[in-house]
N, C-alpha and C positions, 0 to 999 in steps of 0.2 A: 529357706522355706517361705512360701508366699504368705502374705498377710491377707486373711480373708475375713469376711463378716457376712451377716445375713440380715434380711429385712422381712418382717412378717407383714404381709399385705392384708388389710382388713377384708373381711368377707364381702364380696360383691364389687370390690374395686380392682380386682385383678385384671380385667379386660382394659379398663382405662389406664392402668399402670403400664401394661406392656405396650399399649399404643404410643406411650410417650418415650419408648426406647427404640434404638436401632443398632444394628451391627455396623461398626465403623472400621474400615481398613483391615479386613480379615487376613490379608496376605502379608503385610509388613509388621503391624503392631496391633494384634487382635484385641479388641475392646468393645464394650457396649457403651454407647453415649446417648445423650438426650436427643430425642427426635425433635427436629425443627417444628415449632408450633406455628399455627396460623396467627396472623396478626389480629388483634382485637379490633372492634369497631372504632375505638378511640384512636388506636395506633394508625389504622387505615385513614381516618379523617385527618390526623396530623400529617401523615405522609402526603395525602392529596393536597393539603393546603401549601405544602412546601414544593411540590412537584409541578413542573410545567406541562406534564402530559395531559392534565385535565384541561389546560388552556388549549393545547394542540387538538384535543378531542373536540372541543367546541368549534375550532376552526374547520376541522374535518367535516363536521356535520353541516357546515354551510356550503360544501361543494356538491355540485350536481353529478349525475352519473357520467356525463361526458368528461368532466374535469377529473373524476376519479379514474376513468379509463385512461386519460393522458398520464396520470401518475403511474398507472400499471405498466404502460409502455416504457416509461423512463426506468421503472424499477426492474424490468426484465433485463436491462443492460448490465445491471450490477448484482443480480441474484437476490433481490429483495422483493417483498410484496409492496403493494401501493402505499399502505399505511406506514411501513418502515421507511420507505423512501421519502415520504412526506415529512416524517419526524426528523429524519437525517438532514434534510434540506432546511426545514424551518428552524431547527435548533442552531444550525450554522448561521442562518440569516439573522436570528436574534442576537447571537454572539457578536456579529459585526454591525449591529445597530441599524439594520435595514428595516423599514416599515413594510407592512402588508405581507402578502404571500407571493411566492415565486410562481412563475409559469413553468410547469415541468418540461424539461428538455431531454431528448433522447441522447444527445451527444455529450452532455455533461450534467452531473448531479452533485449537489452539495459542495464539499470541498474539492478543489482542483489544484493541480500542480502549476507553479508559476516560476518562470525564470525572468529576472529583471537585470538588464545590463545598462549601466549609466556611463556616460562619457566622464573621463577619458578612456574607460575600459571599452573593449570591443569584442570580448570573448568570454564564454563560460562553457564548461564541460563537466558533466556528471556521469557516473557509471553505476550500474548494478551488476555485481559479479555473480556468475552462475557456474561455479566449479562442479565437477562430477560428483564430489561429496565434500562435506565439511562437518565440523563439530560445533555444537552449541552447548551451553550449560542449562540444565533443567533441575528444578528443585525436587529432591527425592520425596516420594510419597511417605507421609508420616513424619517428616522432619521440617523444621522451620528454617534451619540455617545450613543444611547439608545439600550441596549441589553435586550433580553427576553429569559427565559428558554424554551427549547423545549424538549419534551419527545421522546426518541428513544426507540422503542420496537423491540426486537428480539424474536419472537414467536418460541421457540425451540421445535422440534419434531423429533423423530427418523424415519428412519435411518440417521445416521451421517457418512459422508465420509470425511476423511482428505487425502490430497495429496500434494506432492511437487516434484519438479525437483531439483536435487542436484549433486554436485561434491565435493569430499572429499580428502584431503591430510592430514590425522591425524596420529599421532604417539603415541602409548601407552607409558605412563610413569609409573614407579614403585613408587606409592604414596599411603600412608595409608589415606583413605577417612575419613572425619568427617561425622556425620550423616546429618548435615545441614550446608549450607554455609551462609555467611552474605547476607542480602537482602536490596535493596534500599527501601523496604516497611517496614523494621524492621525485627527482627528475626522471621521467620515463615517457615512453611513447605508448600510451594506452590506445590501442586500436590500429596503429600503424598507417593512418591516412597520410597522404602527402601534404606537406606544409607549403605555405605560400600560395598566392593566386587570388582567386575571387572569393567573395563572401559566400557563406552557406549556413544553413540551419538544417539539421537532420537528426532523426532517430535511426540508429543502426545497431546491428549485432555483428560482432567479430566471431566467426566460427573457427575454432582450431581443429585441424584434421591431420592425419598422418598417412603417408603412402610410401612403402618400401623403405621405412626407416627415416624418412625426411618429413619434418613438420611444416605445415602450410597454414596460412590464414586466409579466409575468404570473408569478404564484407557483404552483408545484406543491409541495404540502406533505403530509407524513405526520405527523400528530399522535401523539405517543408517550404511552403510559400512564405514570403516575407510579409505580405499583407493579405489577410483573409479572415472572413468570419468563420465560425465553427464548421469544421468539415472532418471527414474520416479518411484516413489513408492507411494502406497496408502493403506489405511485400512478402513474398514467399521464396524460400530457398529449398529446392527439392533434392539436390544431390551435390556432392563434392567429390574431389579426387581422393580415393582411399577411404579411411575410416574416420567418421566424425567423433570428436572427443568431448568437447564442451564449448560453451560460448559465453560471452559477456555482452551486456547491453550498454549503450551510450546515448546520451543526448548532447549534441555539440552545436553551439552557435558561435560563429566566428566572423569578424569583420562587420558586425551589426550592433546596434543599440536598440533598446526598446523592451517590449514585453512579449513573452511567449507563454500562452496558457495551454494546458493539456490535461487530459483525463482518460480513464479507461484504457490504460496501456496494457497490451497483451504480448506475450511471447508463448505461442502455442506449439507444443510438440507432444508426442505420446498421448494425444487426445485430451490434454488439459492445459490451462494457462498457468505458467510458472512464475509470473511477475509477482514479486512481493509488494504489497500495497498497490494493487492494480487500480483501485479507486482513487488513489492519490490523497488519502485522508491525512497523511503526515509523512511526506516524502523524505524529510530530513531527520526523521526520528532515528535515534541511535541508542542502543543498550550495550555499551562496550564490555560490561562484565559478562553478559550472557552471549552476545555475538562477538566473540573475541578473535575469530579467524577472518571473517569477512564482515563488511558493513551490513546492518540489518536491512536497510532499504536502499536509498540512493546516497552516494557519497561524492564529494567534490573531487575532481581531478584538476581542473583549472577554475578557480573562483577568486577573481581579483577583489580588491578591497571595497570597490564601489558597486559591486554586483552581488546577487544572492539568488538562492533558490529556496522555495518554501511551498507549503500548502496553504491555501487561502480560500475565501469565499468572495465572489464578486457578482454583483447584480448587473448584468449586461443589458437590461431593459432600458 
């Protein structure tokens, strides 16, 4: 038998009382809870004194219409408005102890991806897997510690367009390549590219497709310049033999040392961009408990001890 009680509301206070209540989670665990109250003036003042948004707002007021329009152009590239893009960039700038304000750039905003290869290393390779479907764990509604598997489906169809903005400062080294490097997933040939030969840096997709019971792999690649300021590059695959099944993305630098910066990575098919963390806010982030079948974002395939990949903020001025 349910335990019940009652409350007698004083006359004239019923409207105020019911404004303070709300229906919470009526599908899983029906209950009435307290409605979230607005902050008092004192709380708002305390929050303002601790927050950097008021400082950013003062910076924003100093910008003229042309500068705000430039932030709007940069924001359009990542699906934000000009104020959001400004806050995103300025917060990262302060975190890395840069003074002043950034000049908005269309080709990169805020955090960017960074691959660093230092001698004696000469290779680094990362991947983002895109199977046809996979499962992740999601916290059940109404529970604090109960998780449920959720199926994520990526219905792949051609054409596939890959794109990135990048800046490179890479130097070719004279090294005899082995056919395959060591992998965080074990010894494997991720991508199936030929080993040995000349140095290269590229973003590419390996598309798996099937025809008359035989599986094939087709590579769609963007060859990256070794020395360049920020630029955009793209490539498109319109058709393959038979039926396209799924694809995986790779960034591979081999026979080179130095730095490769990149941002706004895209893998577009079915009228949307499917890259996880397209803005490169945290490319090495991993949540193994939730993303237990595939890496959440980018994962190392060949990552030697003196080299790394990360998200960072760099003032190129």
